[in-house]
N, C-alpha and C positions, 0 to 999 in steps of 0.2 A: 661338619660342614652341613648346612642346609641346602635344599634344591628347589629351584623355580623352573616352571615351565612357562615360557613367553611365547605369545603368538601376537604378532602385530598384524595379523590377517591379511598377508599379501594374497591377491587373486590373480593367480598366473597360470598360463598354460605351461603343461610339461613340455619343455623345450624340444624333447625328442619325439614325443608321440603327438603333440598337439592338444592332448586332452585337458579339459578344464570342468570343474563342477560348477553348478549354478551358484549364484549369490546365496540363496536360502540354504542349500546344502553346505556351503563353505562356512556360514556363520553357525549353523547347527554343529558341524563338525568341532568348532572351537568349543562349544558347550559340552560335547560328548568327550572331548579330549580332557577337559577339567574334571569330568566325573571319573574318568579312568585314572587320571593322575592322583585324585583322592584316594581312590581304591588301592592303588600301587604304594602310597606312602609318601609321595611328594609333598613338600612342606607349604608351597604356595603356587598359584596360578596367576599369571600377569597377561593383560590385554593391552596392547599398545593403542597408539592415536596417530593417525595420519589424516591429512586433509587434502593431499594431492597425490598423484602417482597411481599405481596399479595396487591400491590398497582398499579395503572396505572397513577399515576401523575408525571411521569418523565419529562414531558413537560408542565409545568404550563403556560408558556408564550403562547403557542398554544390555551389552553383552555380559558384563559383570553382574548386573541384576538377575539376569537369566541364570547365570552360573550360581549366584547365590541361593536361588531358589531351589537348586537341585543337589547341593552339596550342604555338608554340615561340619566339616572340620578344616579343609585346607584354606590357607590365607589368601585373600584376594588382593591383587596389587594392580597397579597401572604401570605401563612401560613405554613411553612416559606419558603422563597428563601434560599437555602442551599448554602450561599455564600462561605463557607470554601471550597467547592470542585469546585466552578466554577471560571471562568475567569472574573474579574471585567469589562473588556474591553466588553466582550460579554453581560454581564448582563446589563451594562450601555445601550447598544445598544438595546437589546431586549425589555427591560421595558420602555425605552423611545419611541419606536415604539408603544407599548400599551398605554402609556400616550398620544401619538398624536392621535391615533385612537379613544380613549375615550375622547378626548378634556379635558385632565387634570384630569381625575378622578382616576388616580392611586396613591396608596400609598404602598410602599414596607414593608414588615415585613421580617427581615433577621435573620439567626441563623446559628448555626453549625449543626443543626439536630440532631435527636435522634436515627438514625440508623447506627450502627457502621460499618456494611458490605458496605456501600457506599464509605469509604476511600480507601480501597484496589482496589475496582472497578475503582477509578479514579487515582490509583497510588499514593496515598497519605498516609502518615503516620498518624495514629490516634492520636498520641501523640502530633502532631502539630496542632490539630483542632482548639484551641483557638488562637494560634498565626497566623494561616491561616485566621481566621475570622477577627481578628484586622487590619492585614496588608491590606487585601483585601477591607474591608471596608473603610478605609483610602484613598485607590486609587479611589474607587467608587465615594466617595463624591467629589473628585477633578474632576473626568471626568465629572460629572453632573453639577458642579457649575463654571468649568473653561473651557477655550479653550487653545490650544497649551500647552498641559501638557506634561512634562518630568518627569520621575519617575524611581526609582530603588528600589528593595526590595530583600527579600530572597526566594520568592516562585514563581515568574514568570519573564520571561525575561524583561529587562528594557525598558522602553519607551525612547529611546535616541533622536528620532527625535520628535518635537513638535506633539502632538496628539489631534485632536478634534473629539470625537465621533459623529457620526450621526445615526438617527436624534438626534437633541437637544430635551429635554423635552418640553412639550407643553407650560409651564408658569413657567419657573425656575425649580429648582431641586424640585422632589417629596419629600414629607415627608418620612422618614424611621423609621420604628418601630424596636424595638429588641426582638425577642422571647425568653424567659426564661422559662426552665422546671425544672432544678434540681440543678444548681449552681450559685454562685454569679457573675461569670464572665460576663455574658451577661448583667446582671443588671448594673454592674460596667461600661461596654463599653457604654450602652446607657446613663448613667448619665454623663459620661465623655464628650460626644458630645452634651447633652441637648436634647436627643431624647426621645420619649415615650417609654414605656415598655409594652410588652404583656406578661403576665404571663399565662402559659399553664393551671394550675389549673386543672390538670387531674389526675395524677397517685400518689400523695402524700397527706397526711393530709393538711388541710388549714393552719395549723400552720407553715408548711414548707415554704408554698408560701409566708406567711406573713413575714419571715425572708427576702426573696429576695427583697420584696417590700420595707421594712423598709431600707434595705442597698441600693436601688436605690434612694430612697428620701434622705437619709443622704449624699450620694455621689453626687446627683444632686445639692444640697444646698452647698455643699463643693466646687463644681466647679463653684459656682455663677451664675447659670443660673436662668433665670426668672421663678418663680414658676408658674405663669399664663400660660406657655406653657407645664407644666409637665402633661401629660396624661397617663392613665393607662387602658390596656385592660385585660380581664380575659376570660379564656376557661371555659368550662362546663363538662369536664370529657370524658371518653371514653364511647362508646355506643350510645350516641345520646339522644336528647330530646324526651320525649313520654308523651303525655297529653291524660288523659281520664277524665270522669265526676268526678271520685273520685281517691283519691291515691291508695286505695286498688285495684280498678279496673285497674288502670295503671300497678301496680306491678303484678297482675294476667295476664294481657295480655302481657306485655313486659318482665317480670322476666325470662321466660324460654329461650328467645332469648339472653337476656344479660347474663345469667349465662353460657349458651353453648358457647357463644363467648369468654368470659373472661376466663373460665376453659380450653379452648383449646390453649390459647396463651402461648407461651414460647419465648418471645423476651427480652434478658437480658436488663435491664434497662428501659424497656417499658412496664411492665405488671401492671395492675391494683390491688392494694391490696384489693380492694372491689369486692369480688368473688361472692357474692349472692345479689339479688336486695334489700333485707332489709337493709343490711349493705351499700350498695351504695346510698340509699335514706337517710337513717338516718345520716351518717358520711361523705359520699363522695360528690362530686360536681355534680352527675348525676341529670338532671333536669327531673325527672319522677315522675308524680303524677297529681293531680288535677290542674286547673289553679291556684287556691288561693295557693296550696303549692309551686308550681313552683315561683310565685311572691315572696312568703315569703322567699324562699330560695335564690333566687337572691338578695334580699335585705339584707338578713343576711350576704351574702358575701360582699355586698357593704358597710355595716357597718364596716366590718372589713378592706377591701381593700381601699374603697374610689374610686373604678374603674368608668371610664367613658364609656367604650365599653364592652358590653357582646356578646361573641361569643357563637353561638350553631351549633351543627352538628345534621343532620338527621340520622335516623337509617336505613342506606342504604341496609340492607339486607332484609328489608320489601318491600311490593309491591309498586311501585312507587306512585300510586294514594293515597295510605295511607300516605306516606311521605308528599305529598302535602297537605293533610287535617291537618297533625300535623303543618305544616308551617304555614297554615292559621290560625288555632286555636291559635297558639302561638302569631300571629301578632294581632288577635282580642282581646284576653282574657288575655294576659299576657303583652305584649309591653305598651299599653296606661297606665295601673296601675303603672308599674316600672317607666316609664318616668316622671309622675306626681311626684313620690316619690323621684326620684334621678335625678334632673336636671343636665346638664352638659353644658359647653361651647365648647366642641368638635364639630368642623365642624360649628360653629355658628360665628357670626361676631367678638367676642373678640379673636378667635383662628386665629394666622396669616395664617393658611391654610383652614380657613374656606371659603373663597371666591376663592378656587383654583380649578376650575372658578365657576362662578355663575351656570353653567350647571350641577355641581356636586351635586346640591341639597340644598346647605347650606342656601340659602335665600328662598327656597320654603317652604309651610306650612307642618306641620307634616303629611306626607301621611299616616302613619299608623293611626293617629287619625281620619283622613278623612275616611278611609276605615272602621274603627271601627263605626264611626257614620253612615255611609251608611248601614252597616250591622244592626246596632240597628234600623234604620228606617224601613229597610226590614221587621225585625222581628215584629215591631209594626203594619206595614201593613197587616202583614200575621198572626196576633195572633192566629186566629182561627185554622190556620194549626199546629202552634206550641202547642196549647192547645190539640191536640190529638196525 
C-alpha cells in the first residue's frame, strides 16, 4: 500500500485550550509537514480546496507550488480540486505549472466538493454541480492531451480559436483521480474514463462506501478498461490520526478534542455521525489507537475495499510538534507493516504512471522502510537508554 498525507487546511481553535496559530504560521506548517513527510518516506502529499467555512485552502495551487520548491521525491496531489466551480483553462495552466516545477510529480484529484456555499460564491447553481463537473473534466482532458483545441459547451464561453494552454505538462498529461464522498456519480465518471477513484471514507458507515466502490468497479469493467490500471484510494475519517502506546491512552488523550470538534459542527451533509471517540474508534474510520490497532484497522478496510492508497490527516488543532511526532510514529510503526501485508503496483513499474518520472520516486527503495530500519538500529545501539 502507498500512503498520502492530506491537509485541507482547516484553521480552527483548539476546542479545549482556545489556542489558534496565525494564518501565516498555519500555511507554513503545511509546507513543513510535506517536507517531513518526504523525509519519512510517505508517497504523496495532498492539499485540499475549500472556498467557505473555517478553512484557508482557497488557493491550493499556491501551497502546492511552495511544497514543490522544497521537496524532490514525494508526489503532489490535490484533495480535491473543486473542478465544478473552476475554469478548466485556468486549472490546466495552474496545475501544469506545478507539474513543471515538481518535474512530473503532480497527480490531480477532482470532485464537485462537499461545501454547498461555494456554488453561489462563484455565481453557479448547485443543481448543476454534477453536469458542471462532467463537462469541465471533458475539456480539461483535452487541454492536457491536445494542442489547438476548439470546444463548446453549456457552462463557459466556447473556444472558437484553436487553443493550446501553456505551460504544457512535464511528461504528458498527469493522472487524474476522482474524489467520491456520498453519491455514485463521481464513481461512475471515474469508471467512464478509466481513471482511479478516491473514496472519502469519512462521514458514513463503511458499507456505504463499499456501494460506491462496487459501482465503480462494475462500471470500469463495463467500459472495457484494463483492470491493471484500476486503482483505489481511501480516506480515514474526520479528526485526524492519533497514535499512543495503547488504544485506551489514545482515546483518553485525543477523545476530548475529537468530541469537542465534532459536537460543534453543523455543516449540512458534512457532519460525522461518530460523535464520541469510542463510537469513532469502534465503528468509524478514525485511525486513533495503538500502532497495532491502527494497522489492524487499515487492513480491515483493505480487506473490504482492496485500496492501494491510504490517506491520513493530522489533528491540526494540536501543537505542531505533537503533530510531527504522530506523523513520524505512523511512518515508523504503521506503514512498514501495512506495506508488507498489502502490496500494490501503484506508482511501481507495472503502473503506466509509475515512472512519471523517475524523480517522483517510483524506482527508489522504500524510503519508509529505510527510515524504520535506521530507527530500529538507533534503538538497538541505544538500548540502555530505552531500558530506562
